[in-house]
FIZA-259572 format. One record per residue: residue in one letter; x, y, z of N, C-alpha, C, O, CB in turn; residue number from 1. Coordinates in Angstrom, 1 decimal, decimal comma, always signed. Glycine has a CB too. Layout:
N
{type=a	n_px=X	n_py=Y	n_pz=Z	ca_px=X	ca_py=Y	ca_pz=Z	c_px=X	c_py=Y	c_pz=Z	o_px=X	o_py=Y	o_pz=Z	cb_px=X	cb_py=Y	cb_pz=Z	seq=NUM} .
...
END
This chain:
81
{type=x	n_px=+32,4	n_py=+20,1	n_pz=+19,2	ca_px=+32,0	ca_py=+19,8	ca_pz=+17,3	c_px=+31,5	c_py=+19,1	c_pz=+16,9	o_px=+30,6	o_py=+19,3	o_pz=+16,1	cb_px=+32,8	cb_py=+19,6	cb_pz=+16,3	seq=1} .
{type=x	n_px=+31,9	n_py=+17,5	n_pz=+17,1	ca_px=+31,7	ca_py=+17,1	ca_pz=+16,4	c_px=+30,1	c_py=+16,8	c_pz=+15,9	o_px=+29,8	o_py=+16,6	o_pz=+14,7	cb_px=+32,4	cb_py=+16,4	cb_pz=+16,5	seq=2} .
{type=x	n_px=+29,3	n_py=+16,8	n_pz=+16,9	ca_px=+27,8	ca_py=+16,7	ca_pz=+17,8	c_px=+27,3	c_py=+17,9	c_pz=+16,7	o_px=+26,1	o_py=+17,8	o_pz=+16,3	cb_px=+27,8	cb_py=+17,2	cb_pz=+20,0	seq=3} .
{type=x	n_px=+28,6	n_py=+19,2	n_pz=+16,3	ca_px=+27,8	ca_py=+19,6	ca_pz=+15,3	c_px=+27,5	c_py=+19,3	c_pz=+14,4	o_px=+26,4	o_py=+19,6	o_pz=+13,9	cb_px=+27,8	cb_py=+20,4	cb_pz=+15,1	seq=4} .
{type=x	n_px=+28,5	n_py=+18,5	n_pz=+13,7	ca_px=+29,0	ca_py=+18,5	ca_pz=+12,4	c_px=+28,2	c_py=+17,4	c_pz=+11,8	o_px=+27,9	o_py=+17,3	o_pz=+10,6	cb_px=+30,4	cb_py=+18,3	cb_pz=+12,2	seq=5} .
{type=x	n_px=+27,8	n_py=+16,7	n_pz=+12,8	ca_px=+26,7	ca_py=+15,4	ca_pz=+12,6	c_px=+25,1	c_py=+15,7	c_pz=+12,4	o_px=+24,3	o_py=+15,0	o_pz=+11,7	cb_px=+26,8	cb_py=+14,5	cb_pz=+13,9	seq=6} .
{type=x	n_px=+24,7	n_py=+16,8	n_pz=+13,2	ca_px=+23,8	ca_py=+17,5	ca_pz=+13,1	c_px=+23,4	c_py=+18,1	c_pz=+11,9	o_px=+22,3	o_py=+18,0	o_pz=+11,6	cb_px=+23,8	cb_py=+18,2	cb_pz=+13,9	seq=7} .
{type=x	n_px=+24,8	n_py=+19,1	n_pz=+10,7	ca_px=+24,6	ca_py=+19,3	ca_pz=+10,1	c_px=+24,9	c_py=+18,6	c_pz=+9,2	o_px=+24,1	o_py=+18,8	o_pz=+8,3	cb_px=+24,7	cb_py=+20,1	cb_pz=+10,1	seq=8} .
{type=x	n_px=+25,6	n_py=+17,7	n_pz=+9,0	ca_px=+25,1	ca_py=+16,3	ca_pz=+8,3	c_px=+23,6	c_py=+16,0	c_pz=+8,0	o_px=+22,9	o_py=+16,1	o_pz=+7,0	cb_px=+25,6	cb_py=+15,1	cb_pz=+9,1	seq=9} .
{type=x	n_px=+23,3	n_py=+15,5	n_pz=+9,3	ca_px=+21,9	ca_py=+15,0	ca_pz=+9,2	c_px=+20,8	c_py=+16,2	c_pz=+8,8	o_px=+19,7	o_py=+15,9	o_pz=+8,3	cb_px=+21,4	cb_py=+14,3	cb_pz=+10,7	seq=10} .
{type=x	n_px=+21,2	n_py=+17,2	n_pz=+9,0	ca_px=+20,0	ca_py=+18,3	ca_pz=+8,5	c_px=+19,9	c_py=+18,6	c_pz=+7,1	o_px=+19,0	o_py=+19,2	o_pz=+6,5	cb_px=+20,1	cb_py=+19,7	cb_pz=+9,1	seq=11} .
{type=x	n_px=+21,3	n_py=+18,1	n_pz=+6,2	ca_px=+21,3	ca_py=+18,6	ca_pz=+5,0	c_px=+21,0	c_py=+17,0	c_pz=+4,2	o_px=+20,6	o_py=+17,3	o_pz=+3,0	cb_px=+22,8	cb_py=+19,4	cb_pz=+4,7	seq=12} .
{type=x	n_px=+21,0	n_py=+15,6	n_pz=+4,5	ca_px=+20,5	ca_py=+14,9	ca_pz=+4,4	c_px=+18,8	c_py=+14,7	c_pz=+4,4	o_px=+18,2	o_py=+14,2	o_pz=+3,4	cb_px=+21,1	cb_py=+14,5	cb_pz=+5,0	seq=13} .
{type=x	n_px=+18,3	n_py=+15,2	n_pz=+5,5	ca_px=+16,9	ca_py=+15,5	ca_pz=+5,6	c_px=+16,5	c_py=+16,2	c_pz=+4,8	o_px=+15,3	o_py=+15,8	o_pz=+4,4	cb_px=+16,5	cb_py=+15,9	cb_pz=+6,6	seq=14} .
{type=x	n_px=+17,2	n_py=+17,8	n_pz=+4,0	ca_px=+16,7	ca_py=+18,5	ca_pz=+3,5	c_px=+16,6	c_py=+18,1	c_pz=+1,9	o_px=+15,7	o_py=+18,6	o_pz=+1,1	cb_px=+17,3	cb_py=+19,5	cb_pz=+3,9	seq=15} .
{type=x	n_px=+17,7	n_py=+17,2	n_pz=+1,4	ca_px=+17,7	ca_py=+16,3	ca_pz=+0,0	c_px=+16,4	c_py=+15,4	c_pz=+0,0	o_px=+15,6	o_py=+15,1	o_pz=-0,9	cb_px=+19,1	cb_py=+15,2	cb_pz=-0,1	seq=16} .
{type=x	n_px=+16,2	n_py=+15,0	n_pz=+1,2	ca_px=+15,3	ca_py=+13,9	ca_pz=+0,8	c_px=+13,7	c_py=+14,1	c_pz=+0,7	o_px=+12,8	o_py=+13,4	o_pz=+0,3	cb_px=+15,5	cb_py=+13,0	cb_pz=+1,8	seq=17} .
{type=x	n_px=+13,8	n_py=+15,5	n_pz=+1,4	ca_px=+12,7	ca_py=+15,9	ca_pz=+1,4	c_px=+12,0	c_py=+16,9	c_pz=+0,1	o_px=+10,9	o_py=+17,2	o_pz=-0,2	cb_px=+12,6	cb_py=+16,5	cb_pz=+2,6	seq=18} .
{type=x	n_px=+13,3	n_py=+17,1	n_pz=-0,5	ca_px=+12,7	ca_py=+18,5	ca_pz=-1,5	c_px=+12,8	c_py=+16,9	c_pz=-3,1	o_px=+12,0	o_py=+17,1	o_pz=-4,0	cb_px=+14,5	cb_py=+20,6	cb_pz=-1,7	seq=19} .
{type=x	n_px=+13,3	n_py=+16,2	n_pz=-3,1	ca_px=+13,0	ca_py=+14,9	ca_pz=-4,1	c_px=+11,6	c_py=+14,9	c_pz=-4,3	o_px=+11,1	o_py=+15,0	o_pz=-5,5	cb_px=+13,5	cb_py=+13,3	cb_pz=-3,3	seq=20} .
{type=x	n_px=+10,9	n_py=+14,7	n_pz=-3,4	ca_px=+9,7	ca_py=+14,0	ca_pz=-3,9	c_px=+8,5	c_py=+15,6	c_pz=-4,4	o_px=+7,4	o_py=+15,4	o_pz=-4,7	cb_px=+8,9	cb_py=+12,8	cb_pz=-2,3	seq=21} .
{type=x	n_px=+9,0	n_py=+16,8	n_pz=-4,3	ca_px=+8,9	ca_py=+18,2	ca_pz=-5,0	c_px=+8,9	c_py=+18,4	c_pz=-6,0	o_px=+8,1	o_py=+19,1	o_pz=-6,6	cb_px=+9,6	cb_py=+18,9	cb_pz=-4,8	seq=22} .
{type=x	n_px=+10,4	n_py=+17,7	n_pz=-6,6	ca_px=+11,1	ca_py=+17,8	ca_pz=-8,3	c_px=+10,2	c_py=+17,0	c_pz=-8,8	o_px=+9,5	o_py=+17,3	o_pz=-9,7	cb_px=+12,8	cb_py=+17,3	cb_pz=-8,7	seq=23} .
{type=x	n_px=+10,0	n_py=+15,1	n_pz=-8,0	ca_px=+9,4	ca_py=+14,9	ca_pz=-8,6	c_px=+7,9	c_py=+15,0	c_pz=-8,5	o_px=+7,2	o_py=+14,0	o_pz=-8,8	cb_px=+9,8	cb_py=+14,1	cb_pz=-8,7	seq=24} .
{type=x	n_px=+7,4	n_py=+15,8	n_pz=-8,2	ca_px=+6,1	ca_py=+16,1	ca_pz=-8,5	c_px=+5,7	c_py=+16,8	c_pz=-9,9	o_px=+4,9	o_py=+16,5	o_pz=-10,8	cb_px=+5,7	cb_py=+16,9	cb_pz=-7,5	seq=25} .
{type=x	n_px=+6,8	n_py=+18,2	n_pz=-9,5	ca_px=+7,0	ca_py=+19,3	ca_pz=-10,8	c_px=+7,3	c_py=+18,3	c_pz=-12,0	o_px=+6,6	o_py=+18,8	o_pz=-12,9	cb_px=+8,4	cb_py=+20,5	cb_pz=-10,6	seq=26} .
{type=x	n_px=+7,9	n_py=+17,2	n_pz=-12,4	ca_px=+8,6	ca_py=+16,5	ca_pz=-13,3	c_px=+6,7	c_py=+15,7	c_pz=-13,5	o_px=+6,0	o_py=+15,5	o_pz=-14,5	cb_px=+10,3	cb_py=+15,5	cb_pz=-12,7	seq=27} .
{type=x	n_px=+6,5	n_py=+15,6	n_pz=-12,7	ca_px=+5,1	ca_py=+14,6	ca_pz=-13,2	c_px=+3,9	c_py=+15,6	c_pz=-13,5	o_px=+2,9	o_py=+15,0	o_pz=-14,0	cb_px=+4,5	cb_py=+13,4	cb_pz=-11,9	seq=28} .
{type=x	n_px=+3,7	n_py=+16,9	n_pz=-13,4	ca_px=+3,0	ca_py=+18,1	ca_pz=-13,4	c_px=+3,4	c_py=+18,4	c_pz=-15,3	o_px=+2,6	o_py=+18,3	o_pz=-16,2	cb_px=+3,8	cb_py=+19,3	cb_pz=-11,9	seq=29} .
{type=x	n_px=+4,4	n_py=+18,7	n_pz=-15,5	ca_px=+5,1	ca_py=+19,0	ca_pz=-16,6	c_px=+4,9	c_py=+17,9	c_pz=-17,9	o_px=+4,6	o_py=+18,2	o_pz=-19,0	cb_px=+6,6	cb_py=+19,1	cb_pz=-16,0	seq=30} .
{type=x	n_px=+5,1	n_py=+16,4	n_pz=-17,2	ca_px=+4,1	ca_py=+15,5	ca_pz=-18,1	c_px=+3,1	c_py=+15,6	c_pz=-18,5	o_px=+3,0	o_py=+15,8	o_pz=-19,7	cb_px=+3,8	cb_py=+14,7	cb_pz=-17,6	seq=31} .
{type=x	n_px=+1,9	n_py=+15,6	n_pz=-17,4	ca_px=+0,5	ca_py=+15,8	ca_pz=-17,5	c_px=+0,1	c_py=+16,8	c_pz=-18,7	o_px=-0,7	o_py=+16,5	o_pz=-19,6	cb_px=+0,0	cb_py=+16,3	cb_pz=-16,2	seq=32} .
{type=x	n_px=+0,8	n_py=+18,6	n_pz=-18,6	ca_px=+0,5	ca_py=+19,5	ca_pz=-18,9	c_px=+0,9	c_py=+19,5	c_pz=-20,6	o_px=+0,1	o_py=+20,1	o_pz=-21,3	cb_px=+1,0	cb_py=+20,4	cb_pz=-18,0	seq=33} .
{type=x	n_px=+1,8	n_py=+18,9	n_pz=-21,3	ca_px=+2,6	ca_py=+18,5	ca_pz=-21,9	c_px=+2,1	c_py=+17,4	c_pz=-22,7	o_px=+2,0	o_py=+17,6	o_pz=-23,9	cb_px=+3,5	cb_py=+18,3	cb_pz=-21,3	seq=34} .
{type=x	n_px=+1,8	n_py=+16,0	n_pz=-22,0	ca_px=+0,6	ca_py=+15,5	ca_pz=-23,0	c_px=-1,3	c_py=+15,8	c_pz=-22,9	o_px=-2,2	o_py=+15,1	o_pz=-23,2	cb_px=+0,9	cb_py=+13,9	cb_pz=-22,8	seq=35} .
{type=x	n_px=-1,3	n_py=+17,3	n_pz=-22,3	ca_px=-2,7	ca_py=+17,7	ca_pz=-21,9	c_px=-3,3	c_py=+16,8	c_pz=-21,9	o_px=-3,7	o_py=+16,7	o_pz=-23,0	cb_px=-3,5	cb_py=+18,6	cb_pz=-22,4	seq=36} .
{type=x	n_px=-3,5	n_py=+15,9	n_pz=-21,1	ca_px=-4,3	ca_py=+14,6	ca_pz=-20,3	c_px=-3,8	c_py=+13,9	c_pz=-19,3	o_px=-2,8	o_py=+13,4	o_pz=-19,4	cb_px=-4,5	cb_py=+13,5	cb_pz=-21,0	seq=37} .
{type=x	n_px=-4,7	n_py=+13,8	n_pz=-18,0	ca_px=-4,3	ca_py=+13,6	ca_pz=-16,7	c_px=-4,9	c_py=+11,8	c_pz=-17,0	o_px=-6,0	o_py=+11,6	o_pz=-17,5	cb_px=-5,0	cb_py=+14,8	cb_pz=-15,3	seq=38} .
{type=x	n_px=-3,9	n_py=+10,5	n_pz=-16,6	ca_px=-4,8	ca_py=+9,9	ca_pz=-16,8	c_px=-4,8	c_py=+9,5	c_pz=-15,0	o_px=-4,0	o_py=+9,6	o_pz=-14,1	cb_px=-4,6	cb_py=+8,8	cb_pz=-18,2	seq=39} .
{type=x	n_px=-6,3	n_py=+9,0	n_pz=-15,1	ca_px=-6,3	ca_py=+8,8	ca_pz=-13,4	c_px=-7,1	c_py=+7,2	c_pz=-13,5	o_px=-7,9	o_py=+6,8	o_pz=-14,3	cb_px=-7,7	cb_py=+10,4	cb_pz=-12,4	seq=40} .
{type=x	n_px=-6,6	n_py=+6,4	n_pz=-12,4	ca_px=-6,6	ca_py=+4,6	ca_pz=-12,2	c_px=-8,0	c_py=+5,2	c_pz=-11,5	o_px=-8,0	o_py=+6,1	o_pz=-10,6	cb_px=-5,1	cb_py=+3,5	cb_pz=-11,0	seq=41} .
{type=x	n_px=-9,3	n_py=+4,5	n_pz=-11,9	ca_px=-10,3	ca_py=+4,3	ca_pz=-11,3	c_px=-10,7	c_py=+2,8	c_pz=-10,8	o_px=-10,3	o_py=+1,8	o_pz=-11,4	cb_px=-11,1	cb_py=+5,0	cb_pz=-12,0	seq=42} .
{type=x	n_px=-11,4	n_py=+2,7	n_pz=-9,8	ca_px=-11,9	ca_py=+1,5	ca_pz=-9,0	c_px=-13,3	c_py=+1,5	c_pz=-9,4	o_px=-13,7	o_py=+2,4	o_pz=-10,0	cb_px=-11,6	cb_py=+1,6	cb_pz=-7,4	seq=43} .
{type=x	n_px=-14,0	n_py=+0,8	n_pz=-9,2	ca_px=-15,9	ca_py=+1,3	ca_pz=-8,9	c_px=-15,7	c_py=+1,0	c_pz=-7,5	o_px=-15,0	o_py=+0,1	o_pz=-7,1	cb_px=-17,5	cb_py=+0,1	cb_pz=-9,7	seq=44} .
{type=x	n_px=-16,4	n_py=+2,0	n_pz=-6,9	ca_px=-16,5	ca_py=+2,3	ca_pz=-5,2	c_px=-17,6	c_py=+3,5	c_pz=-4,9	o_px=-17,5	o_py=+4,6	o_pz=-4,6	cb_px=-14,8	cb_py=+2,9	cb_pz=-4,6	seq=45} .
{type=x	n_px=-18,8	n_py=+2,5	n_pz=-5,2	ca_px=-20,2	ca_py=+3,3	ca_pz=-4,8	c_px=-20,0	c_py=+3,8	c_pz=-3,5	o_px=-19,0	o_py=+3,4	o_pz=-2,8	cb_px=-21,8	cb_py=+2,4	cb_pz=-4,8	seq=46} .
{type=x	n_px=-21,0	n_py=+4,9	n_pz=-3,0	ca_px=-21,4	ca_py=+6,0	ca_pz=-3,9	c_px=-20,3	c_py=+7,0	c_pz=-4,8	o_px=-20,6	o_py=+7,5	o_pz=-5,9	cb_px=-22,1	cb_py=+7,0	cb_pz=-2,9	seq=47} .
{type=x	n_px=-19,4	n_py=+7,0	n_pz=-4,1	ca_px=-17,7	ca_py=+8,2	ca_pz=-4,7	c_px=-17,4	c_py=+7,9	c_pz=-5,6	o_px=-16,9	o_py=+8,8	o_pz=-6,2	cb_px=-16,2	cb_py=+8,3	cb_pz=-4,0	seq=48} .
{type=x	n_px=-17,4	n_py=+6,5	n_pz=-6,5	ca_px=-17,0	ca_py=+6,7	ca_pz=-7,6	c_px=-17,6	c_py=+5,2	c_pz=-8,0	o_px=-17,5	o_py=+4,2	o_pz=-7,3	cb_px=-15,3	cb_py=+7,2	cb_pz=-7,7	seq=49} .
{type=x	n_px=-18,2	n_py=+5,2	n_pz=-9,3	ca_px=-19,3	ca_py=+4,5	ca_pz=-10,0	c_px=-19,2	c_py=+4,3	c_pz=-11,2	o_px=-19,1	o_py=+5,3	o_pz=-11,8	cb_px=-20,4	cb_py=+4,9	cb_pz=-9,8	seq=50} .
{type=x	n_px=-19,2	n_py=+2,8	n_pz=-12,3	ca_px=-18,9	ca_py=+2,7	ca_pz=-14,1	c_px=-20,5	c_py=+2,6	c_pz=-13,9	o_px=-21,0	o_py=+2,2	o_pz=-12,9	cb_px=-17,7	cb_py=+0,9	cb_pz=-15,2	seq=51} .
{type=x	n_px=-21,2	n_py=+3,1	n_pz=-15,0	ca_px=-22,4	ca_py=+3,2	ca_pz=-15,3	c_px=-22,7	c_py=+1,7	c_pz=-16,6	o_px=-22,6	o_py=+1,8	o_pz=-17,8	cb_px=-22,6	cb_py=+4,9	cb_pz=-15,9	seq=52} .
{type=x	n_px=-23,2	n_py=+0,4	n_pz=-15,9	ca_px=-23,0	ca_py=-0,7	ca_pz=-16,8	c_px=-23,5	c_py=-0,4	c_pz=-17,7	o_px=-23,0	o_py=-1,2	o_pz=-18,5	cb_px=-23,4	cb_py=-1,8	cb_pz=-16,6	seq=53} .
{type=x	n_px=-24,1	n_py=+0,1	n_pz=-18,2	ca_px=-24,5	ca_py=+0,4	ca_pz=-19,9	c_px=-23,6	c_py=+1,3	c_pz=-20,8	o_px=-23,8	o_py=+1,6	o_pz=-21,9	cb_px=-26,0	cb_py=+1,2	cb_pz=-20,0	seq=54} .
{type=x	n_px=-22,6	n_py=+1,7	n_pz=-20,1	ca_px=-21,5	ca_py=+2,4	ca_pz=-20,8	c_px=-20,2	c_py=+2,7	c_pz=-20,3	o_px=-20,0	o_py=+2,3	o_pz=-19,2	cb_px=-21,9	cb_py=+3,5	cb_pz=-21,0	seq=55} .
{type=x	n_px=-19,3	n_py=+3,4	n_pz=-21,1	ca_px=-18,0	ca_py=+3,1	ca_pz=-20,3	c_px=-17,9	c_py=+4,7	c_pz=-19,6	o_px=-16,9	o_py=+5,4	o_pz=-19,6	cb_px=-16,4	cb_py=+2,6	cb_pz=-21,4	seq=56} .
{type=x	n_px=-19,3	n_py=+5,3	n_pz=-19,0	ca_px=-19,2	ca_py=+6,3	ca_pz=-18,3	c_px=-19,2	c_py=+6,6	c_pz=-16,8	o_px=-20,3	o_py=+6,5	o_pz=-16,1	cb_px=-20,0	cb_py=+6,9	cb_pz=-18,8	seq=57} .
{type=x	n_px=-18,1	n_py=+6,8	n_pz=-16,3	ca_px=-17,4	ca_py=+6,8	ca_pz=-15,0	c_px=-18,7	c_py=+8,3	c_pz=-14,1	o_px=-19,2	o_py=+9,2	o_pz=-14,7	cb_px=-15,4	cb_py=+7,3	cb_pz=-15,3	seq=58} .
{type=x	n_px=-18,7	n_py=+7,9	n_pz=-12,9	ca_px=-19,9	ca_py=+8,9	ca_pz=-12,2	c_px=-19,5	c_py=+8,9	c_pz=-10,5	o_px=-18,8	o_py=+8,0	o_pz=-9,9	cb_px=-21,7	cb_py=+8,1	cb_pz=-12,6	seq=59} .
{type=x	n_px=-19,9	n_py=+9,7	n_pz=-10,0	ca_px=-19,6	ca_py=+10,0	ca_pz=-8,4	c_px=-18,4	c_py=+11,6	c_pz=-8,1	o_px=-17,6	o_py=+12,3	o_pz=-8,7	cb_px=-18,8	cb_py=+8,4	cb_pz=-7,8	seq=60} .
{type=x	n_px=-19,1	n_py=+11,5	n_pz=-6,6	ca_px=-17,8	ca_py=+12,6	ca_pz=-6,3	c_px=-16,4	c_py=+12,7	c_pz=-6,7	o_px=-16,0	o_py=+13,8	o_pz=-6,7	cb_px=-17,5	cb_py=+12,6	cb_pz=-5,2	seq=61} .
{type=x	n_px=-15,7	n_py=+11,8	n_pz=-7,0	ca_px=-14,5	ca_py=+11,6	ca_pz=-7,5	c_px=-13,9	c_py=+12,2	c_pz=-8,8	o_px=-12,8	o_py=+12,6	o_pz=-9,1	cb_px=-14,5	cb_py=+10,5	cb_pz=-7,4	seq=62} .
{type=x	n_px=-15,3	n_py=+11,8	n_pz=-9,5	ca_px=-15,2	ca_py=+12,0	ca_pz=-11,1	c_px=-15,6	c_py=+13,6	c_pz=-11,0	o_px=-14,8	o_py=+14,2	o_pz=-11,8	cb_px=-16,4	cb_py=+10,7	cb_pz=-12,3	seq=63} .
{type=x	n_px=-16,6	n_py=+14,6	n_pz=-10,4	ca_px=-16,6	ca_py=+15,6	ca_pz=-10,0	c_px=-15,3	c_py=+16,7	c_pz=-9,9	o_px=-15,1	o_py=+17,6	o_pz=-10,6	cb_px=-17,1	cb_py=+15,3	cb_pz=-8,9	seq=64} .
{type=x	n_px=-14,5	n_py=+16,0	n_pz=-8,6	ca_px=-13,7	ca_py=+16,7	ca_pz=-8,2	c_px=-12,3	c_py=+16,7	c_pz=-9,2	o_px=-11,6	o_py=+17,7	o_pz=-9,2	cb_px=-13,6	cb_py=+16,3	cb_pz=-6,8	seq=65} .
{type=x	n_px=-11,9	n_py=+15,5	n_pz=-10,2	ca_px=-11,3	ca_py=+15,4	ca_pz=-10,8	c_px=-11,7	c_py=+16,1	c_pz=-11,9	o_px=-11,1	o_py=+17,1	o_pz=-12,5	cb_px=-11,0	cb_py=+14,4	cb_pz=-10,8	seq=66} .
{type=x	n_px=-12,7	n_py=+15,8	n_pz=-12,2	ca_px=-13,2	ca_py=+17,2	ca_pz=-13,6	c_px=-12,9	c_py=+18,2	c_pz=-13,6	o_px=-12,3	o_py=+18,7	o_pz=-14,6	cb_px=-14,4	cb_py=+17,7	cb_pz=-13,8	seq=67} .
{type=x	n_px=-13,3	n_py=+19,0	n_pz=-12,1	ca_px=-13,0	ca_py=+20,1	ca_pz=-11,5	c_px=-11,3	c_py=+20,7	c_pz=-11,7	o_px=-11,2	o_py=+21,8	o_pz=-12,1	cb_px=-13,4	cb_py=+19,8	cb_pz=-10,1	seq=68} .
{type=x	n_px=-10,0	n_py=+19,8	n_pz=-11,3	ca_px=-8,8	ca_py=+19,8	ca_pz=-11,3	c_px=-8,5	c_py=+20,0	c_pz=-12,5	o_px=-8,3	o_py=+21,2	o_pz=-12,8	cb_px=-8,2	cb_py=+18,9	cb_pz=-10,7	seq=69} .
{type=x	n_px=-8,6	n_py=+18,9	n_pz=-13,4	ca_px=-8,3	ca_py=+19,2	ca_pz=-14,7	c_px=-9,0	c_py=+20,4	c_pz=-15,8	o_px=-8,4	o_py=+20,7	o_pz=-16,8	cb_px=-8,6	cb_py=+18,1	cb_pz=-15,2	seq=70} .
{type=x	n_px=-10,2	n_py=+20,9	n_pz=-15,3	ca_px=-10,7	ca_py=+22,0	ca_pz=-15,9	c_px=-9,7	c_py=+23,6	c_pz=-15,7	o_px=-9,4	o_py=+24,5	o_pz=-16,5	cb_px=-12,2	cb_py=+22,2	cb_pz=-15,2	seq=71} .
{type=x	n_px=-9,3	n_py=+23,3	n_pz=-14,2	ca_px=-8,1	ca_py=+24,1	ca_pz=-13,2	c_px=-6,7	c_py=+24,0	c_pz=-14,6	o_px=-6,4	o_py=+25,0	o_pz=-15,3	cb_px=-7,7	cb_py=+22,9	cb_pz=-11,2	seq=72} .
{type=x	n_px=-6,2	n_py=+22,8	n_pz=-14,8	ca_px=-5,2	ca_py=+22,6	ca_pz=-15,1	c_px=-5,2	c_py=+23,2	c_pz=-17,1	o_px=-4,2	o_py=+23,6	o_pz=-17,7	cb_px=-5,0	cb_py=+21,1	cb_pz=-14,6	seq=73} .
{type=x	n_px=-6,4	n_py=+22,9	n_pz=-17,5	ca_px=-6,8	ca_py=+23,5	ca_pz=-19,0	c_px=-5,9	c_py=+21,5	c_pz=-19,6	o_px=-5,0	o_py=+21,4	o_pz=-20,5	cb_px=-5,5	cb_py=+25,9	cb_pz=-19,6	seq=74} .
{type=x	n_px=-6,2	n_py=+20,9	n_pz=-19,3	ca_px=-6,2	ca_py=+19,2	ca_pz=-19,8	c_px=-7,4	c_py=+18,7	c_pz=-19,3	o_px=-8,2	o_py=+19,2	o_pz=-18,6	cb_px=-5,0	cb_py=+18,1	cb_pz=-19,1	seq=75} .
{type=x	n_px=-7,4	n_py=+17,1	n_pz=-20,2	ca_px=-8,3	ca_py=+16,4	ca_pz=-20,5	c_px=-7,8	c_py=+15,4	c_pz=-19,5	o_px=-6,6	o_py=+15,2	o_pz=-19,2	cb_px=-8,6	cb_py=+16,0	cb_pz=-21,9	seq=76} .
{type=x	n_px=-9,3	n_py=+14,6	n_pz=-18,7	ca_px=-8,8	ca_py=+13,5	ca_pz=-18,0	c_px=-9,9	c_py=+12,2	c_pz=-18,8	o_px=-11,1	o_py=+12,1	o_pz=-19,1	cb_px=-8,9	cb_py=+13,9	cb_pz=-16,0	seq=77} .
{type=x	n_px=-8,4	n_py=+11,1	n_pz=-18,7	ca_px=-8,5	ca_py=+9,7	ca_pz=-19,2	c_px=-8,4	c_py=+8,8	c_pz=-17,7	o_px=-7,6	o_py=+8,8	o_pz=-16,7	cb_px=-7,2	cb_py=+9,4	cb_pz=-20,4	seq=78} .
{type=x	n_px=-9,4	n_py=+8,3	n_pz=-17,9	ca_px=-9,9	ca_py=+7,3	ca_pz=-16,9	c_px=-9,5	c_py=+5,9	c_pz=-17,3	o_px=-9,9	o_py=+5,5	o_pz=-18,4	cb_px=-11,4	cb_py=+7,5	cb_pz=-16,7	seq=79} .
{type=x	n_px=-8,6	n_py=+5,1	n_pz=-16,1	ca_px=-7,9	ca_py=+4,0	ca_pz=-16,7	c_px=-8,6	c_py=+3,1	c_pz=-15,6	o_px=-8,5	o_py=+3,5	o_pz=-14,4	cb_px=-6,2	cb_py=+4,1	cb_pz=-16,9	seq=80} .
{type=x	n_px=-9,2	n_py=+2,1	n_pz=-15,9	ca_px=-9,6	ca_py=+1,0	ca_pz=-15,2	c_px=-9,1	c_py=-0,8	c_pz=-15,3	o_px=-9,7	o_py=-1,6	o_pz=-14,5	cb_px=-11,0	cb_py=+1,2	cb_pz=-15,5	seq=81} .
END
């Protein structure tokens, strides 16, 4: 009986620990949608992510993926370097 109670207690703690990140992700998604802007931290990492030295424009595979993501979300993206 004690083992069963211990297992139930461990399972309930694990369930709570696993659900917290999901709730935090939901909060973050709501913040992004309310601001209508997704802020993305970027660093120069050629060839997948690089900044044009003559302008503040970022380019690369990660930029293209991010643009597809925000298009689907209906928000804009702000690159923070």
